N, C-alpha and C positions, 0 to 999 in steps of 0.2 A: 504494500500500500504506500502511496506517496505521502511524504511528510506534509503536514497541514500548513506550516508556515512557509511563506515565500520570502524572497528578498523584500526590500522595501517597496510595497505597493501602495496605491491610493494617492491621496493628496500630497503626502510627504515626498513620494517618488516623483510626482509631476513637478513639484517645486524644485527638486534637485536637478531636474532636466531642463530648466529654463535656459534658453540661449540668449545671451546678451551681446554677442559680437561674433565675427567670423572666427577669431582665435578660439573663443569659447566653444563654438560648434565643433571645430576640428579637434580640439583637445578632448572634449567630452565624447565625441563619436569614436575616437580611438579606444578609449576605455570601454565604451559600450560594445564595440566590435570585439574587443579582447574577451569580454565575458561570453559573447555568443560563440566565439571560436572554442573557448575552453569547454563550454557545455556541448557543443557539437562533437568534440573529441570523445566525450563520454558516450554520446549517442552512437557514434561510429563503432565504438568498441562493444557496446552492450545491447543494442537493439537487435531484434530478430528480423525486422522488416527491411527488405532491399530498398524500398522507397525512402525509408528514414535514413538508411546508411548513405544513399546517394545525396539526399538533402543535406546531410551533415558534411559530406565531401564538398558540396557546392558552397555551403556557408564558409567552410575553412578556406577554400580556394579564393573565392570572391572577396571576402572580408579581409583576408590577409593582404591581398593586393591593394584594397582600399586603404588599409592602415599604412602601407608603405607610401602610397600617394600622399596621404594626409601628413605623415611625418616629414616627407620631403618639403611640402608646402610650409609647414611650421618652421622648419630650419631655414628655408629660403626667405619667407616673409616676416617671421616673428622670432628672429634668432635670440633676442634678449628677453623675451617674454616667457614666463614660467606659469604652468597651470597650478593654481593654488587650491583648486577644488578637490575634494575627496570623492571618488566614485562610490556610489551606494549600489551594491548588487541588486538586481531585479529578480534573479532566478533562484530557485531552490537548489540546495545541494542534491544532485541527482546520482552521485557515485554509488550509492547502495541499491539503486533500483535496476531492474532488468525487465525485458519483455514489455508486456502491455502496460505495466505500472510506469516504466520509464517513458515509453512513447506518449502516453497520455499526459504525464506531468510535463514532459518536454513541450508538447503542443500547447498546453495551457499557458505555460510560462513564456514560450517563444512568441506566441501571438501578442502578448502584452509587451514583450521586449521589442518586437518589431513595431508595434504601435508607438512606442517611445521614440524610435528612430524616425518614424514618419513625422511625429509631432515636432521633434527637434529640427528636422529639415524644413518643415513648413514655417517654423518660427524664423529661421534664418532667411528664407526666401520672402516671406510675407512682411517681415519687419524692415526690409531693406538693409540687412546687415552684411550682405556680400560686398567685400572690398576688392576681390580679385576675380576677374571674369571666369576662369576655369572652375571656380567653386560652384557657380550657379547650376550648370548642367550636371555636375557631380552630385550635388545635394538632391536635385530633381530625380536623378536616376536612382539614388538610394530610396527616396520616397516611393517612386513608382514600383521598383522591384520588390521592396518589402511589403507594399500594399498587395501586390499580386501573390506574394508568398503567404500573407495572412489569409487570403481567400483559399489557397491550396491547403493550408493547415486546418482551416475550418472544415473543409470538405473531408479531409482525413479523419478529423475528430468526430464528425458526424457519422461517417461510414463505418469507422472501426469501433467507436465507443458510444454512439447514439447521442453525442454532445451536439446539440443544434444551437445555432446563433451564439456560439461560444465567445465570450468576452465582448459582446456588443461592439460599439465604437466604429472604427475606421471603415466607413462604407466605401464601396467602389466608386471611382470616378466614372463618368459616362463612358461606355465602351468596355468596362470591366477590366479584364486582365491586360497586362503589359504586352505589347507587340501583337495584339489581336488574338492571342492564344486563349483557349478555353480550358479551365481547370478540369482535370480528370480525377477519377477516384484513386488512381495509382501512380501516375507520373508526376514527379516533382516539377515545379516551375523552374525553368533554367534561367540562370543569370547570364 
């Protein structure tokens, strides 16, 4: 059975994810991605579902590359600035779970985790905080990709565990999935 407590959820989590500058966004998103990668590694080792293992590989591959890009930009554009915020984990400790318990807990937590990344990206874009042109399409891609993955995770949660409408929130933009694809019950969204 999955542990009841998650990382910091709710209002406190959302306050800790407030984006006030481009530097803030890049710094926070690196920590956010690092947590997703660490959790995906657990999923890759302990899940029994090929779809979940592939999803974990995709998260590790894509978000590792995004971290490298963000670190490059921070060194290039903000060499003397240091992140003074402490990252508050959003996800449960999943290392003791296996099989269905792991997959379900991962989906529940990663949906919320992805919603956080979408929210942070929208804050950056909608508040006019972008200072360097390459960051705008980068943040939009994160928002679009993770929104599509939220839809895929909801489908899996519904199909595998009967969890419908899991975690409310981040509705689809008109047109639904990224790149015109349609979510399936088994294939992960590709980044």
